[in-house]
N, C-alpha and C positions, 0 to 999 in steps of 0.2 A: 251732696254725697249720696251714692247709690245705696239702695236698700240691701242688707245682707241676705244671702241665699238661705231660705228655710228648707233644710234637707228633708224634714218630715213631710212638708207639703209637696216637695218634689217627688219623693217616693210614692206618696199617695196618688199623685197625678199620673206617674208612670205606670202604676199598677192598674189604674182605671183605664188608661188609654191603650196600653200594650198587652199587659199580662192577662187581664180579664177576658178580652176578646179571644185570645189564643186558647185559653182554658175552655171557653165555651165551645169553640170549634172542635177541640179534642173530644169533648163529651158527646157532641153530635156524631162524630165519626165512630166512637165506641158504641153508641146506641145502635147505629146502622149495622155494624158488624154483628152485634149480638142478635139483632132481629133478622138479618138476611143471609149471613155467611153460613153455609152448611158444614164446613169444616169446623168452625167454632162451635156450632150446635152439637156436632157429633162428639167433639172432645168433652163438652160439659155433660152431655147425656148420651154416652156411647150405647149403641144398640148391639145386638148379637153379632152382625158382620164386623163392626168396628173392633169388638173384643177379640174375635177370631183373628183379624188382621194383626192386631197388636201382639197377640200371643205368638203368631207365626213369626213375626219379625224378631221377637225376643228369643224364640227357640232357635231360629237360624243363626242369630248372633252368638248365642251360647255354643251352638254346635261348631261354628267356625272357630271360635276361641278355643274350644276343647280340642278340635282337630289340630289347630296350630300348636297347642301346648303339647300334644302327644305325638305329633307328626315326626317321623324319622327323616330328617333333612338329608341324610345320606342317600336317599332314593333319588335325589335330584343331581347327584354328582355326575352320573353318566349323561343325562340329557343336557346339563349345562356344558360339559366338556365337548359333546358332539356339536352342539350349537355354536360354541365359540370356535371350535376347530374349523367348521365349515365357513364361518363368517370371515375368519382371518387367515385361512388357507395355511394353517400350520397346526401341529399337534398341541392341544391344550387339554389338560386333565387335572382333576382333583383326586389325588391318590390316597388321601387320608380322610379322617372324619370331618364332617361339616356340621357345626352346631350354630343354631340361631336362637336368639332370645328377643322376641318382639314385645313382651309384656313388661315394659319398663319405660321410664321417662328418658332413658338412654338406651334404645335398642342396640344390640350388639351381635356380632358374628365372629366365629372362629373357623378359619380355613386351614386345614393341615394338609401338607403335601401338594402344593400348587406347582404345576409344571407347565412352562410355556416353551414349546420347541422353537427351533430356528426355521427360517423360510426354506424354500426348496434348495436354494444355492448354498445353504449353511446348515444342513441337517445334522452334521457331525457334532454341533454344539447347541445345547438348549440355550435359549435366550435368558431364561430365568428359572430357578428352582428355589422354592422357599419352604422351609420345614413347617413354619406356622405363621399365620397372619391373624392378629386380633384387631378388631375395629369396632368403634361405637359411634353413634350419632346422637345429637341432642334433639328429641322429638319436637319440642316446642319450636325450635329454629327451623326444623325440617318442614313443619306444617306452614311456616311463614315463607317457604320457598328458599331457605338458606341451608347450607351444610356446615355444621360445626361438629368437629370430632373431638370428644374428650380424650380419646385414646386411639393411637395408631401404632401398632407394634409388629416388627418383623423379627423372626428368629431364624438365624443362619440363612439369610438370603444369599444366593449366588447368581450374579448377573454377568452375562457375556455379551459384549457389544462388538459388532464387526461392521466395518465400513470398507467397501471395495474401491478399487481405483476408478471404476466407472460411476461411483456415487451411490450405489445401493447400500442401505443401512438395515441391519438385521432387526433393530428395535422398532422400526416403523411397521406397526400392525396393519396399517392401510397404506400401501405404497402408492396408491392412486391419489392420495391426498398429500400434496407437497408440503414440506416443512416451511412455514412462513418465517421462521426465525424469531418469532415474537416472545419465545420463552414460555416455560410451564407456569400455569396458574393453579395453585393448590387450594383446597378448602382450608378453613381455619382448623389447625391442629393444636390442641392444648398440651398434649403429651406425645412426643415422638420417641419411640424406643427401637433401636436397631442393635441386635445382638449378633456378634460374629459375622458381620456382613463381608462379602467378597465381591470385588468388581474386576472384571477383565476387559480390556479395551484393545482392539486391533484395528488401526487405521492404516490401510495398505497404501494409500496414495502418498502419504508422508513417511511411510515405514515407521509408524509410531505404535509401540506396544506399552501397556501399563497393567500391572498387577497391584491392586489396592485393597486395603482393609477399611471397612466402614463401620462406625459405631456411633450410637446416639444414646445418651443416658440423661435421666432427669435427676434433679436433686440440687443441693446447695454446696456440695463439696467440689474440690478442684477437678475431679474427673467428669463432672457433669458437662453436657454439651454435645455438639456434633463434631465428628472428626473423620475426615477422609484422608488417608495417607498411603502413598504407594511409590513404587519404583518401576522403571522400565527402560526403554530405549527409544531414541528417535534418530532415524537415519544412521544408526550404528553408534551413536554416542549416548552416554547415560542420561536418564530422565528421572527427575524427582518431582513429586507433587504433594502438597499438603494444604488442605482446606479445613479451617476451624470456625466454629460458631458457638454461641451460647446455648444453654438449655431452652427448650421450647415452653417450659411451664409458665414463664412470665410474659410470653408473647401476646401482643394485642395488635389488632389491625392498624391502629393509629400510632404504633410505637415501632421505630426502626429496629431491625434485627441486625446486629453487628457481626461482622465476619472478617477473617483475614485469609489470604490465599497466597501461596508461594509456589512457583514452578521454575525449574531450571533444567536446561538441556540444550544441545546443539550450540554450545558456546554462548548461550544467553540465559538471563535470569529475569523473572518478573515477580514483583511483590505488590500486592494490593491490600489496602486497609480501608474498609468502608462499611456500608450498611444497606440492606434491602429496605428501601424507603417504605414500601407497603408489604409487610410480611405475607408470605404465601403467594406473592406475585413475583416469581423469579425473573420476570422480564423487566423489572425496574430496580435499579440500584445506583448508588453513588459511591465512589471510592477514590483514594489517592493511589496512583500507580507509579511505581519506579521500575525502570527497566534498564539493563545494561548488558553489554556483550561485545564481541569482537567485530561483528558485522551485522547491520540491520537486516540484510537479506536473509540471515539465518532465522529471523522471526517467522518466516513463512512456515517453517517446520512446526512451530508451536501454535500459531494463530491462523494459518491459512491465508494470510494477507501478503501479497507480493510487494516487496520493498527493494530499493536499489542496493547495490554494493556500497559499503562505506568503511571507513576506518573504525576503530573501537569507539563505542558510544556510551553515554549515560544520560537518560532523560527522565524527568519527573513532572507529573501534572495531574489534572482531575479527569477521572474516567467516569463516564455516565452511560448507563444503558436505559433506553426508553423503548421497550419492546424490541423490535428488530434493528433499531438504530443505536450504534455505539459511537460515542464521541470522546476523543482524547483531546482536551482543550487546555488552554493556558499552560501548556507544558514548556519547559525550558531545560537546557542542559548543554552538553557538548557532544559533537561528533568529530572525532579526531582532534584537531587544534582549533576548530571553529565552534562558535556558539550556534545553537539552533532553537527556535521557538515557533509556536504556531498552533494549529488545530487540525486534527484528522477526524473525518467523519466516515464511519463504515456502516453501510446498509446491508445487513445480513439477509437479504431476500434470497429467493431461489438462485439468482445470479448475483454474486457479490459485487458491491460497488463501493469504491473508496474515493473520497474527495479530500484533498489536503491543501492547506494554505500554510506555507513555511517561509521563514525569514531568518536571516543572520545579520547581526549588527557588525560583525567582523569575520570575514571568511578567509581561511587559509586556502589558496587556490589549489594546492596539492590535494586537499581533501576532496575537491570536486573531481580531480583526476581519478580518484578511486571509484567514483560513481560510474565512470566510463570503463571500468574494468582494469585500470592500472594498479600495479602493486605498489603500495606505499608503506611507510613506517612512521608511526607517531611515537614521540618519546614518552617515557613513563609519566612525566608530569602533565602530559596532554597540552603542552604549550606550542609544539611545533611538529608539523608533518613534513617528512622529507619528500623531495621531488620524486616522481614516479621511478621506481626501481627497475632498471633494465635487467631483464632475465634472458639468459642465453643469447645475448647480443641483440635482442629485439626491443625496439622502442615502442611500437604500437601495441596497445593492450590486447591480450589474447584470451581474456576471461569470456566464457561462453554465456550468451543470453539464454535464460531459462524460458524458452518459448511456451512450454506447457503451462507454466505459471501465469503468463500473460493472458492465456486463453481462458482462465478460470474467473476473470473479473473485468469490470469496467471501472472508469474513474477519471479524475482530473487532478492536475497538480499545478500550483503556482509557487514559484520560489524567487525571492529577492534578497540579494546581499547588498546592503547599502554602502559598505566599505570593504576593502580587501587588503589583507596584510601585504606589505611590500613584497614584490615578486619580480622575477626577471622579465616577465612579459609586460609589466607595468599595468596590470588590470586594476581598475578602480571600483567597478560595480558590475554585478551580474544579475540578469533577469531571465528566467526560464519559465516555460509553460508546457504542459503536456496534456494530451487527451487520449485515453485508451478506450476502445470500443470494439468488441467482437474480435479481439486478437490483433487489431491494427493500432499501433502507437504513433501518434503525431506529435512532434515537438515544435511548438510555435508559441512564443518566440524563442530563438536562441540568441541571446544578446550579451555581449561583453563590451563594456566601456573602458577604454584605456585612458591614460593621461592625455594623450592626443589620439584621436581616431576611435573607431569602433568596429566590431565584428557582429554582423547580424545574419540570421538565416533561419531555415526550417529543415526538418528531417521527417522521414516517414519510415516506419519499420512494420512490415507486414509479417506478423508472426503466426499466421493461420496455418503454416506448415512448420515442420520440425526445423528446417533451415530457413530463416527469415530472408525476405527480400527487402533491401534498404535503398533509400534515396536521400541524398543531402544536397542542399543548395546554400552555400555560405558566401557572404560578401564582406570583404575587408575594405575599410575606407579610412584613409588618412593616417595609417599606422607609421610611427616614426622609425626610420632605419637605425637611428642611434640606440633604440631599445634592443635591436638585434645584435649590433656590433658595438660593444661598450667602449668607452673612452680608454685610451692608453697614454700614460704619461701626460695626463691632462688634456689630451687632444682627441677629438672625435674623428676617427678615420673615414666615417661614412655618415651622411645625414641626408634627410629628405623624407617625403611621405610616400608610403606604398599603398597601392590599391590592388585588390585582387578578387578572384572569384574561384570557388571550387564547386563544381557540379558533377556529382558521381552517383552511380547507382549500380546495384549488383547484389548477389547473395552473400551470406556470411553470418555466422552466429556470434562473431566477435569483431571488433574494429579491425584487427589484423586480417582476419579471414575476408572481411568485406573489402578492404583495400586490395588484397591479393587477387580478387576476382572482379574488380570494379571496371566500369567503363564511363567515359565522360571527358571532362577537361579540367585542367588546372592552369590558372593564369595569374600573372603578377605584373604590375606596371608601376614604374617610378617616373612620374611626369617630369620631375626636376629634382635636383639635389646637389650635394657637394661631396667630393672625394679627394683624399690626399693625392697630390699630384704624382707622388712616387707610385702609388698603386695604379693610377690611371695610365702612366707610362708603361708599367709592367704588363698591362693588358696586351700590349704589343711586344712584350719582351725586349724592351729597348735598353741594352746594357749601358750605353753611353749616358743616358739620362735617368731612367728609372732606378737602376741599382745604386747610382751615385747619390741620388736624392734620398733613397731609403736608408743607405748606410750612413749618410751624414745627418740623418734625423730631420731632414727638411719637412717642415709642417705646412708648406704652402698647399693650396687647394686648387683643384680643377672642377669645373662645373659638369654635372651630369645633365646633359640635355634631355635624354630620354633613355629609359631602360625597360625592355619588354621581354618577358619570358612566358611563352604559351605552350602548354603541353597537351597533346591528345592522349587520352588514357584508354587502353583496350586490354582486357584480361589482366589487369593489375600492372601493366607496364605503361609508364608515362613517357611518350616520345616527343622531343622538342619539335614544334612546328615553326615557331618563331622565337629566336633568342638573340636579342640585340642589346648592346650597351654602347651608347653614344656619349662621349665626353668631349671636352674642348680639344684634347690632344690625340685621342685614339677612338676609333670605331671598331668594336669587337662584335663578332657573331659567333654563336655557339650552336652546338648540335649534340645529340646523344640521348640518353634515356635514364629513367629512374625505375628500378624494379621495386614496386611497393610491397610485394610478397616477401622477397629476399631482403628488402630494405637496404638496397645498394645503389650507388651512383656510378654512372659511366658517361661523363660529360667532357666535351672538348671545346675550348674557346680559342678562336683565331682572331688576332688583332691586326688592325691596319692603322699605321701612324698617319696623322694628318699633317705632320711637319717633317721636313727632311732631316735625317740624322747621319753623321759621319760614320759612326760605328753602331751597327745594329744587327742583332741575331733575331730573325723572325721565326719563331717556332710556336706551335700550339701549347696552350696551358691545358692540363688534364686535371679533372676532379673525379676521383674514383674511390671505391671502398664502401664500407657500411655507413649508413646515415648517422650512426652514433659517433663515428670517428673517421670522417672523410680525409683522404690524402690529396694534397695539391702538388702537382709536379709539372715538369716541362718535357714535352716530347722532342728531345734534341735530335732524334734520329730522322726527323723530317723537316726540311726547309721548304717554306711555302713561298710561292712567287706572288708578286704584287697583283692584286685583283682589281684595284681601282675603286675609289669611293663611290662614284656615281653608280656603277653597276651594282655594288653591294646595297646601297640605299634603295635603288629601284626594285631590288628583289624582295625587300621587306615592307615596302610602303603599303601594298594592298592588304597583307595579313594584319599589319598593325592597325590600319584604319578599321577593319572589321572587328578587331579585338576591342577597340575603345567602346563601342556600343554594347558589347557583351559584359565588360567589366563595369563600366560606368557611362551612361548615355551622355553625360556632360564632359567626359574626359577629352574629347576631340577639340574642345574649345581651349584647352590648356595651351598657353603660349609656346612653351618650349617644345612640346611634342608637335605642335603646329609647325614650328620652324624646321623640325626634322623632316616632316612630310614635304614642306615647301622646298627644302634644299635638294630633295631627291628629284624634283621636277626640273 
């Protein structure tokens, strides 16, 4: 067994080995200073010079203290005002008494009649006028390099803030120092008192004005705390703002300061409940944000963030500010009849940047039409959005793109809808991406997955000018024709898969304006399919076969060997370059045009029967009128002579062959279209 530790012996040994040598070295250093240091010797035995120096220092100290105690601080009002006016290039003056008390553990100052004028371009309004400011600091903290204010009081402050359309701000004392967006950092304030404060705000870019009252009271009653409440207007609609917080008397640096804020205007309302995580650092806080309104794009007027057009919305999530970065994360809610969740990150640097990752578990495709500018209606329960509402007979959306808003920010967007509510287009999933930089918006990908087939493409919108210049390139692959022409009486009149491509470019602030001024091409190919024999016969207006089959309800089918429609677009008019429908019984060729601006059709289809008929009236089929309600008729005033199958096929083979590579490089390998080409040789 080991021997127990003897603490008395241990202490004695430690003193002998460590403490005693250190004490001896200290005595040696003390003796050296006493014998050799002149300062030490003069202090112990001061001579006449030393006594005179000490007396002079004490006299000067007392003189300075007496001077400061009796000094009329009002004499500094003029010099302070002139110095500040020259430094900040605006009129700054102290028009009332200036009192300073330095002989205290909490030095204080009282400033009466502070005036801060506006910059050169806003001289008509003073930026600030304050009847009285009282402030004190804790001396002990100040000597340690910290600022702690036991009291900060403002009596009847009047503040006027003006922001111009070109970005100038009247409250920026140093316009050469850009606003970093990191938020204000205040010293520790133990008591904040604001009496009869007034705030006026005029933001000209968004046509926002606000007149607000500001008060801050200390105490334990219900009136204690901070309150800013006001009314105004934003873009002509009423605006209301209310911000509340608790009294400052109990604030500590390590204790969150709770607040609530509510703002409504421009058809939107926002409500935040949260806390400043580190009091006096206004650049950091956490809150729960709920927002709702008629259209997300209206939020630009309240927040300055450009958002797309939408149906009515309600979203709620966690809002966090970390200096210049704002994050709205883990939010969920509804936009129209669709759910929406995700995260939005806003970097409020000198040039705003917004990055968003959004997703929907179940999308109502009509809600997405609203993003493109279509007019939609969502029912009161928010369970269904109606298809785009046709206004004035126009189908293409005519809502204008706010190009000036796009030029104020950069950012990215990803959106994914994993499922889509049943719709007439049979869309099953949606995947979208966007990148905005320096006023140029790129959409990539644009992807819609159908039950069978898909639509993929890209788009580019150059919004650097008031009228944007746009370019789109969309490819359709494998889309089922039966999704376009629904079944009737249990029978599908048309089936097969469609492939197509739309490549257009041109100016326009809306989809309608863009289509009306566009140039490029529109192409659609059906390599193979099936058609009711009655309809196939009627392509040649065969009265002896087609009408009888149609009237008798004949459900037999004819094969579509190949169908091709290729339109060249110039100045918004799509003119048919190749328009061929080849079936087992009829070969039809079309011509005509589509006016994308007026949204009207003017097409004519001439059919050529492949089989001899005893009774036959050969006349063109016409398709005319608005896109929303086209009329199909027969031009009985014109009888067309036989043209010959070989000549007709020979005329279209070359255009069709070139079109295959444009729509789908592998399309020429399709067996049925291949036979069409072969038969023409």
